[in-house]
C-alpha positions as CSV (number, residue, x, y, z in Angstrom):
1,M,1.6,26.9,-6.2
2,R,-1.3,26.6,-3.7
3,T,-1.2,23.3,-1.8
4,Q,-3.6,21.4,0.4
5,R,-2.4,20.2,3.8
6,L,-3.5,16.6,4.5
7,L,-1.5,15.6,7.5
8,G,-0.8,17.4,10.8
9,A,0.0,16.1,14.3
10,G,-2.8,13.6,14.0
11,F,-6.6,13.3,13.4
12,C,-9.3,13.1,15.9
13,A,-13.1,13.1,15.2
14,L,-15.7,13.5,18.0
15,T,-19.5,13.5,17.6
16,L,-21.4,16.3,19.4
17,A,-22.7,13.7,21.9
18,Q,-19.2,12.5,22.6
19,S,-17.9,16.0,23.1
20,L,-20.6,17.0,25.5
21,A,-21.1,13.8,27.5
22,A,-19.4,13.7,30.9
23,P,-17.3,10.5,30.9
24,A,-17.6,8.2,33.8
25,P,-14.5,8.1,36.1
26,A,-12.1,5.5,34.9
27,A,-9.8,3.4,37.0
28,P,-6.2,4.7,36.8
29,A,-4.2,2.7,34.2
30,P,-1.3,0.8,35.6
31,T,2.1,2.4,35.2
32,P,4.1,0.6,32.5
33,Q,7.2,-1.3,33.8
34,A,10.4,-1.1,31.9
35,G,12.5,-4.0,30.9
36,G,12.1,-7.7,30.2
37,T,12.1,-10.0,27.2
38,L,9.0,-10.7,25.1
39,N,9.1,-14.1,23.4
40,V,6.9,-14.1,20.3
41,G,5.7,-17.1,18.2
42,L,5.4,-16.0,14.6
43,Y,3.0,-17.3,12.1
44,A,5.8,-17.9,9.6
45,Q,9.5,-17.5,9.0
46,P,10.1,-13.9,7.8
47,A,11.2,-13.9,4.2
48,T,13.2,-10.7,4.4
49,L,13.5,-7.6,6.5
50,D,14.3,-5.4,3.6
51,P,11.3,-3.1,2.8
52,A,12.3,-3.5,-0.9
53,G,11.9,-7.2,-0.7
54,R,8.9,-9.5,-0.6
55,S,8.0,-8.8,3.0
56,G,4.2,-8.8,2.8
57,D,3.7,-11.9,5.1
58,A,2.5,-11.5,8.6
59,G,5.8,-12.8,10.1
60,S,7.9,-10.3,8.3
61,Q,5.5,-7.4,9.0
62,A,5.6,-7.9,12.8
63,V,9.3,-7.6,12.8
64,L,9.4,-4.7,10.3
65,Y,7.2,-2.7,12.7
66,A,9.8,-3.3,15.4
67,V,12.8,-2.3,13.4
68,Y,11.3,0.5,11.3
69,D,8.9,3.4,11.6
70,P,6.4,4.2,8.8
71,L,6.4,7.6,7.2
72,I,2.7,8.0,8.0
73,D,0.2,5.8,9.8
74,I,-2.9,5.0,7.8
75,Q,-6.1,4.4,9.8
76,R,-9.0,2.2,8.9
77,D,-11.1,5.3,8.0
78,G,-8.4,6.4,5.6
79,S,-7.0,9.3,7.8
80,Y,-3.3,9.6,8.3
81,H,-1.4,10.0,11.5
82,S,2.1,11.5,11.6
83,A,5.1,9.3,12.1
84,L,8.4,10.0,10.5
85,A,6.5,12.5,8.3
86,T,4.9,15.3,10.2
87,S,2.9,16.7,7.3
88,V,2.0,15.9,3.7
89,E,0.8,18.6,1.3
90,R,-0.5,18.2,-2.2
91,S,-0.8,20.5,-5.2
92,P,-4.3,21.1,-6.6
93,D,-3.7,18.7,-9.5
94,S,-2.3,16.0,-7.1
95,R,0.9,15.7,-9.1
96,R,3.2,17.4,-6.6
97,W,3.4,16.0,-3.0
98,T,5.5,17.8,-0.4
99,V,6.5,15.7,2.7
100,T,7.9,17.4,5.8
101,L,10.0,15.0,7.9
102,R,10.5,14.8,11.7
103,Q,13.8,16.3,12.7
104,G,16.4,14.9,15.1
105,V,15.8,11.2,14.2
106,R,18.7,8.9,13.7
107,F,19.0,5.4,12.3
108,H,20.3,2.6,14.6
109,D,23.8,3.0,13.1
110,G,23.9,6.7,14.2
111,T,23.5,8.2,10.7
112,P,20.8,10.9,10.3
113,F,17.3,10.2,9.0
114,N,16.6,13.0,6.5
115,A,15.3,13.9,3.1
116,Q,18.4,12.4,1.4
117,A,17.7,9.0,3.0
118,V,14.1,9.0,1.9
119,A,15.1,10.0,-1.7
120,A,17.8,7.3,-1.8
121,H,15.3,4.6,-0.7
122,F,12.7,5.5,-3.3
123,K,15.3,5.7,-6.0
124,R,16.4,2.2,-5.0
125,L,12.8,1.0,-5.2
126,A,12.6,2.4,-8.7
127,D,15.7,0.5,-9.9
128,P,14.6,-2.6,-11.7
129,D,17.7,-4.4,-10.4
130,T,16.2,-4.1,-6.8
131,R,13.4,-6.3,-8.0
132,C,10.8,-4.7,-5.7
133,T,7.3,-5.8,-6.4
134,C,6.4,-2.2,-5.9
135,L,8.2,-1.2,-9.1
136,P,5.0,-0.5,-11.2
137,T,3.8,1.7,-8.3
138,V,6.9,3.8,-7.7
139,Q,7.5,4.3,-11.5
140,A,4.6,6.8,-11.2
141,I,7.2,9.1,-9.5
142,T,9.0,11.1,-12.2
143,A,11.3,13.2,-9.9
144,I,12.3,13.4,-6.2
145,E,13.6,16.7,-4.9
146,T,15.2,17.5,-1.5
147,P,15.0,21.3,-1.1
148,A,15.8,21.0,2.6
149,P,17.1,18.3,5.0
150,D,13.5,17.8,6.3
151,T,11.6,18.2,3.0
152,V,11.0,15.8,0.2
153,V,9.0,16.7,-2.9
154,F,7.6,13.9,-5.1
155,R,6.6,14.8,-8.6
156,L,4.2,12.4,-10.4
157,A,3.5,11.7,-14.1
158,S,-0.2,12.3,-13.5
159,G,-2.5,13.2,-10.6
160,W,-2.9,10.6,-7.9
161,A,-5.4,11.5,-5.3
162,S,-4.5,8.6,-2.9
163,F,-0.7,8.8,-3.2
164,P,-0.2,9.0,0.6
165,A,-2.3,5.8,1.2
166,Q,-0.8,3.8,-1.6
167,V,2.9,4.9,-1.4
168,L,3.8,6.8,1.7
169,G,2.0,4.5,4.0
170,A,2.9,1.2,2.3
171,S,5.2,-1.4,3.8
172,F,7.8,-0.8,1.1
173,A,8.0,2.9,2.3
174,F,9.8,2.0,5.6
175,I,13.0,3.9,5.3
176,P,16.3,2.0,5.8
177,S,19.7,3.5,6.5
178,P,21.4,4.2,3.1
179,T,24.8,3.5,4.8
180,A,23.6,0.1,6.0
181,V,22.1,-0.8,2.6
182,A,25.4,0.0,0.9
183,A,27.5,-1.9,3.4
184,A,25.3,-5.0,3.6
185,G,24.6,-5.4,-0.1
186,A,22.7,-8.6,-0.8
187,D,22.6,-9.4,2.9
188,Y,20.6,-6.3,3.9
189,G,17.5,-8.4,4.3
190,I,19.0,-10.1,7.4
191,R,21.0,-7.1,8.6
192,P,18.3,-4.3,8.6
193,V,18.9,-0.9,10.1
194,G,15.9,1.4,10.6
195,T,14.8,4.2,13.0
196,G,12.3,2.0,14.9
197,P,11.9,1.2,18.6
198,F,14.1,-1.8,18.4
199,K,17.5,-2.7,16.8
200,L,18.3,-6.0,15.2
201,V,21.0,-8.1,17.0
202,Q,20.4,-11.6,15.6
203,F,18.8,-13.1,12.5
204,T,19.1,-16.9,12.3
205,R,16.8,-18.4,9.7
206,G,14.5,-21.1,11.0
207,D,15.4,-20.3,14.6
208,R,15.0,-16.8,15.8
209,I,15.2,-13.1,15.2
210,V,16.3,-11.0,18.2
211,V,15.8,-7.2,18.6
212,E,16.9,-5.0,21.5
213,R,15.6,-1.6,22.7
214,N,16.7,1.5,20.8
215,A,17.8,3.7,23.7
216,A,17.8,6.7,21.3
217,Y,14.3,6.2,20.0
218,W,12.6,9.5,19.0
219,R,9.5,8.8,21.0
220,A,10.5,9.6,24.6
221,G,10.1,6.8,27.1
222,L,9.5,4.1,24.6
223,P,9.8,1.3,24.0
224,H,9.2,-0.4,27.4
225,L,10.6,-3.8,26.5
226,E,14.3,-4.5,26.6
227,R,14.3,-7.3,24.1
228,I,12.0,-9.3,21.8
229,V,12.8,-12.8,20.5
230,F,10.7,-13.7,17.5
231,R,10.5,-17.4,16.8
232,P,8.9,-18.8,13.6
233,L,6.5,-21.6,14.6
234,P,4.5,-22.4,11.5
235,D,2.4,-25.2,13.1
236,E,-0.5,-23.6,14.9
237,Q,-0.9,-26.2,17.6
238,T,2.9,-26.1,18.3
239,R,2.6,-22.3,18.8
240,L,-0.3,-22.6,21.2
241,Q,1.4,-25.5,23.1
242,S,4.5,-23.3,23.4
243,L,2.5,-20.5,24.8
244,R,0.6,-22.7,27.3
245,A,4.0,-24.2,28.4
246,G,5.5,-20.7,28.9
247,D,8.1,-21.0,26.2
248,I,6.6,-17.9,24.4
249,D,4.6,-15.0,25.7
250,L,2.6,-14.0,22.7
251,M,1.6,-15.7,19.4
252,Q,-0.1,-14.9,16.1
253,T,-2.8,-17.1,14.6
254,I,-5.3,-17.1,11.8
255,N,-7.4,-19.8,13.5
256,P,-10.0,-18.0,15.7
257,L,-10.9,-21.3,17.3
258,Q,-7.5,-21.2,19.1
259,A,-8.7,-18.0,20.8
260,E,-11.4,-20.1,22.6
261,Q,-8.9,-22.7,23.6
262,A,-6.5,-20.1,24.9
263,R,-9.2,-18.3,27.0
264,A,-10.2,-21.6,28.5
265,A,-6.5,-22.0,29.5
266,G,-6.4,-18.6,31.3
267,L,-4.7,-16.8,28.4
268,Q,-5.9,-13.6,26.8
269,A,-6.9,-13.3,23.2
270,R,-8.0,-10.6,20.8
271,I,-9.9,-11.7,17.7
272,N,-9.3,-9.3,14.8
273,I,-11.5,-8.9,11.8
274,G,-9.2,-7.5,9.2
275,L,-9.7,-5.5,6.0
276,G,-9.6,-8.1,3.4
277,S,-10.5,-11.6,2.5
278,Q,-9.4,-15.2,2.3
279,M,-9.7,-16.1,-1.4
280,V,-8.6,-18.2,-4.3
281,V,-6.6,-16.5,-7.0
282,L,-6.5,-17.8,-10.5
283,D,-4.1,-17.4,-13.4
284,H,-6.1,-15.8,-16.2
285,S,-3.3,-16.2,-18.7
286,R,-3.9,-20.0,-19.1
287,A,-6.8,-22.3,-19.6
288,P,-9.3,-23.0,-18.1
289,F,-9.2,-19.7,-16.1
290,S,-8.9,-17.6,-19.2
291,D,-12.6,-18.4,-19.7
292,P,-15.0,-16.5,-17.5
293,R,-17.5,-19.3,-17.5
294,V,-15.1,-21.5,-15.6
295,R,-14.2,-18.8,-13.1
296,R,-17.9,-18.1,-12.4
297,A,-18.6,-21.9,-12.1
298,L,-15.9,-22.3,-9.5
299,A,-17.2,-19.4,-7.5
300,L,-20.9,-20.6,-7.7
301,A,-19.8,-24.0,-6.5
302,V,-18.5,-22.7,-3.2
303,N,-20.9,-22.6,-0.3
304,R,-19.3,-19.7,1.6
305,E,-21.6,-20.0,4.6
306,A,-20.7,-23.7,5.0
307,F,-17.1,-22.9,4.4
308,V,-17.1,-20.3,7.2
309,K,-18.9,-22.7,9.6
310,L,-16.4,-25.5,8.9
311,M,-13.3,-23.3,9.2
312,T,-14.3,-21.0,12.1
313,N,-17.4,-22.5,13.7
314,G,-19.3,-19.5,12.4
315,I,-17.1,-16.9,14.1
316,C,-16.1,-15.3,10.8
317,R,-18.2,-13.9,8.0
318,P,-18.3,-14.9,4.3
319,G,-16.3,-12.7,2.0
320,Q,-18.1,-10.7,-0.6
321,G,-16.0,-8.7,-3.0
322,P,-12.8,-6.7,-2.7
323,L,-14.3,-3.7,-0.8
324,G,-15.1,-3.5,2.9
325,E,-18.5,-4.3,4.3
326,G,-20.7,-1.3,4.0
327,S,-18.4,0.5,1.7
328,P,-20.2,3.2,-0.3
329,Y,-18.1,2.2,-3.3
330,D,-19.6,-1.2,-3.5
331,G,-22.4,-0.3,-5.8
332,Q,-24.4,-3.4,-4.8
333,A,-22.3,-5.5,-7.2
334,P,-23.8,-9.0,-7.7
335,W,-20.8,-11.2,-6.8
336,P,-21.5,-14.9,-7.4
337,G,-23.4,-16.7,-4.6
338,Y,-23.9,-20.4,-4.0
339,D,-25.6,-22.0,-7.1
340,P,-24.2,-25.4,-8.0
341,K,-26.9,-26.0,-10.6
342,T,-25.8,-22.9,-12.6
343,A,-22.1,-23.9,-12.0
344,R,-22.7,-27.3,-13.7
345,E,-24.5,-25.5,-16.6
346,L,-21.5,-23.2,-17.2
347,L,-19.1,-26.1,-17.1
348,A,-21.2,-28.0,-19.6
349,A,-21.2,-24.9,-21.9
350,Y,-17.4,-24.8,-21.5
351,G,-17.3,-28.3,-22.8
352,K,-14.0,-29.5,-21.6
353,P,-12.8,-31.3,-18.4
354,V,-11.7,-28.8,-15.7
355,A,-8.7,-30.0,-13.6
356,F,-6.0,-27.9,-12.0
357,E,-3.4,-27.7,-9.2
358,L,-4.4,-25.7,-6.1
359,L,-1.5,-24.3,-4.1
360,T,-2.2,-24.0,-0.4
361,L,-0.4,-23.6,2.9
362,A,1.0,-26.8,4.4
363,S,-0.4,-25.8,7.8
364,P,-3.3,-27.8,9.2
365,E,-5.7,-24.9,8.6
366,G,-4.3,-24.4,5.1
367,R,-4.8,-28.1,4.2
368,K,-8.3,-28.0,5.8
369,Q,-9.6,-25.1,3.7
370,A,-8.1,-26.6,0.5
371,E,-9.8,-30.0,1.2
372,I,-13.2,-28.2,1.8
373,L,-12.8,-26.5,-1.6
374,Q,-11.7,-29.7,-3.3
375,R,-14.9,-31.4,-2.1
376,M,-17.2,-28.6,-3.2
377,W,-15.7,-28.4,-6.6
378,R,-15.7,-32.2,-7.0
379,A,-19.5,-32.0,-6.5
380,V,-19.9,-30.1,-9.8
381,G,-17.4,-32.2,-11.7
382,V,-14.1,-30.2,-11.2
383,Q,-10.9,-31.9,-10.1
384,A,-8.4,-29.9,-7.9
385,R,-5.0,-31.5,-7.0
386,L,-3.7,-30.1,-3.8
387,A,-0.1,-28.9,-3.5
388,P,0.7,-27.8,0.1
389,L,3.7,-25.4,0.5
390,D,5.2,-23.4,3.3
391,L,4.5,-19.7,3.2
392,P,7.8,-18.5,1.6
393,Q,7.4,-21.1,-1.2
394,L,3.7,-20.1,-1.7
395,I,4.6,-16.4,-1.9
396,D,7.5,-17.2,-4.3
397,R,5.3,-19.3,-6.7
398,V,2.5,-16.8,-6.8
399,L,3.9,-13.3,-6.2
400,A,7.4,-13.6,-7.6
401,K,7.4,-16.3,-10.3
402,K,3.7,-16.2,-11.2
403,N,4.0,-19.9,-11.6
404,F,0.6,-21.3,-10.5
405,E,-2.8,-22.3,-11.8
406,A,-4.8,-21.6,-8.6
407,A,-3.8,-20.8,-5.0
408,T,-5.4,-20.0,-1.7
409,W,-4.5,-16.5,-0.7
410,V,-5.1,-13.7,1.7
411,A,-5.4,-10.2,0.3
412,Q,-5.9,-6.9,2.2
413,E,-8.3,-4.1,1.4
414,Y,-7.2,-0.5,1.6
415,P,-9.1,2.2,3.4
416,D,-9.1,4.0,0.1
417,P,-10.6,2.1,-2.8
418,D,-7.6,3.0,-5.0
419,G,-6.4,-0.4,-3.8
420,L,-8.5,-1.9,-6.6
421,F,-5.9,-0.5,-9.0
422,E,-3.1,-2.5,-7.4
423,G,-5.1,-5.7,-7.3
424,F,-7.0,-5.6,-10.6
425,H,-5.6,-3.1,-13.1
426,S,-3.6,-4.8,-15.8
427,R,-0.5,-3.0,-14.5
428,G,-1.3,-3.4,-10.8
429,R,1.6,-4.6,-8.7
430,F,-0.6,-7.2,-6.9
431,N,-2.3,-8.4,-10.1
432,Y,-0.3,-11.7,-10.1
433,M,-3.5,-13.3,-11.7
434,R,-2.6,-11.5,-15.0
435,Y,-6.3,-10.3,-15.2
436,A,-7.0,-7.6,-17.8
437,N,-10.1,-5.7,-18.7
438,P,-9.7,-2.5,-20.6
439,Q,-13.0,-1.0,-19.4
440,L,-12.0,-1.6,-15.8
441,D,-8.5,-0.2,-16.4
442,A,-10.0,3.0,-17.8
443,L,-12.3,3.4,-14.7
444,L,-9.5,2.8,-12.2
445,E,-7.2,5.3,-14.1
446,L,-9.9,7.9,-14.0
447,A,-10.6,7.5,-10.3
448,R,-6.9,7.5,-9.5
449,V,-6.2,10.9,-10.9
450,N,-9.5,12.6,-10.0
451,A,-10.0,14.0,-6.5
452,D,-13.7,14.8,-7.2
453,P,-15.7,12.6,-4.7
454,K,-18.6,12.1,-7.1
455,V,-16.4,11.0,-9.9
456,R,-14.5,8.6,-7.7
457,L,-17.7,7.1,-6.2
458,E,-19.3,6.5,-9.6
459,S,-16.1,5.1,-11.1
460,Y,-15.5,2.6,-8.3
461,Q,-19.1,1.5,-8.1
462,Q,-19.0,0.7,-11.8
463,A,-15.6,-1.0,-11.5
464,N,-16.8,-3.2,-8.7
465,R,-19.8,-4.3,-10.9
466,I,-17.4,-5.2,-13.7
467,L,-15.3,-7.3,-11.3
468,A,-18.4,-9.1,-9.9
469,E,-19.3,-10.1,-13.5
470,D,-15.8,-11.2,-14.4
471,A,-15.2,-13.1,-11.2
472,P,-11.3,-12.8,-11.4
473,V,-10.9,-14.3,-7.9
474,I,-13.1,-16.4,-5.6
475,F,-13.8,-14.8,-2.3
476,L,-14.2,-17.1,0.7
477,M,-14.4,-15.3,4.0
478,R,-13.3,-12.1,5.7
479,K,-9.8,-12.0,7.0
480,I,-9.7,-13.1,10.6
481,G,-7.0,-13.9,13.1
482,A,-6.0,-13.4,16.7
483,I,-3.2,-12.3,19.0
484,I,-3.0,-14.6,22.0
485,H,-0.8,-13.8,25.0
486,K,-0.2,-14.3,28.7
487,P,-2.0,-12.0,31.1
488,S,1.4,-10.6,32.1
489,V,1.8,-9.1,28.6
490,R,0.2,-5.7,28.9
491,N,-1.0,-3.0,26.5
492,V,-1.1,-5.2,23.4
493,P,-2.5,-2.9,20.7
494,P,-5.2,-3.8,18.1
495,A,-4.0,-5.4,15.0
496,Q,-3.0,-3.3,12.0
497,W,-5.8,-2.7,9.4
498,A,-3.4,-4.3,6.9
499,G,-3.2,-7.6,8.7
500,V,-5.1,-9.5,11.4
501,Q,-1.8,-10.7,13.0
502,I,0.4,-7.7,12.6
503,F,1.0,-6.0,15.9
504,R,3.4,-3.3,17.2
505,A,5.4,-3.9,20.3
506,T,6.4,-0.2,20.9
507,E,4.1,0.3,23.9
508,I,3.8,-3.4,25.1
509,W,5.2,-4.0,28.6
510,L,5.5,-7.0,30.9
511,Q,4.0,-7.0,34.4
512,K,6.5,-8.6,36.7
């Protein structure tokens, strides 16, 4: 069967002007220095380091990228770079995907990384007893074949044009050592074994996670650091004070105002605008959010421009729908703007008091945004009771137990709009709101199986217009965060597209 090759050694696009222009001489880059310990202040306590677990928080992701390698690296423009997979080929109907793996790679325990390890991981993900939130996604895989040690073939129930972006590049697709998974059992989440640049040596909940250099790493000469100590410091001011005092060398934050404070103190900061939005998610299975009038009223009562100014001093931008700014798939969907008069009219038509519990992070920033929303909703006659939780508790209530009425949340966008399926299809793995619209489901299913660019464009534009009318979530502002560090911490990469605070330490080095 003829296949289409989608992934090679990497992708690079140059404009004609870029290819012909003579670059100005650049100062030679300093030579990286080997060794040293990087002390990192994490945004939150990692929930688990098992890719099959609920590891979507920024704290877990930062450590996952130290311990594991992805199969493929997905870029903001939707292209794929090779990692553990060196090529991905699809059949014309997008139902058969052949993945060629990098050879000579070993897990930290010395066992080989190969097709059998990849197959074992995906079969584990598909086992309901594993309780992976990815189960609805991986159930699309009907068979996994390993015709050679470096080749895995995935067969799907139906065509899936964006299978690499949604599956091969997902965080649940980090491949663990099957031997380690079997040996650790239920403790694997705190005893992970991957192929990444660093090996885990300590996991003490509430205190620290320590990883050390993988001397047998498949990327020659990397990593530069000898050790990383990750310390969960949920309070933002405590993290910044620890950095200024020299107790840590690098920190994550979702408060861009801290970047200004850090720069004034002689530290370096990179503000990242991520793909995704701060939002409020609502449980559609219960009143009052089963009624679209209430959902629209809450959205219309939120002054997003004022919210952004109060939260970030205007640094960030208001959120507007689930697709990225300037996305051709947007279709100029009329998402609700600020209109308190219409909000009151919709609530009057609903005819019942609207009161609910709003879950939010217990951090100062989390409480602040919840209190702003509480005031805006009170102005149109809605009562929101605030329930501050730490991040693992919030994730458990919303994502695992689906036991919530409303919650402040951060959701990512995908470079490919097929991400709408996971967030808003009635079977989507991130549709913890229990939102369902048969017309939307049909459009997302059509776009998922069809590789025709015109069909996909029209389907997603229409889907986004339906979402704008239904208002299943309330968008607040674009995802924003910062990585702040000492000047001696060199070569800190840009944040991952999937998270404003997720960084990779593979090429970071310390200037002595």
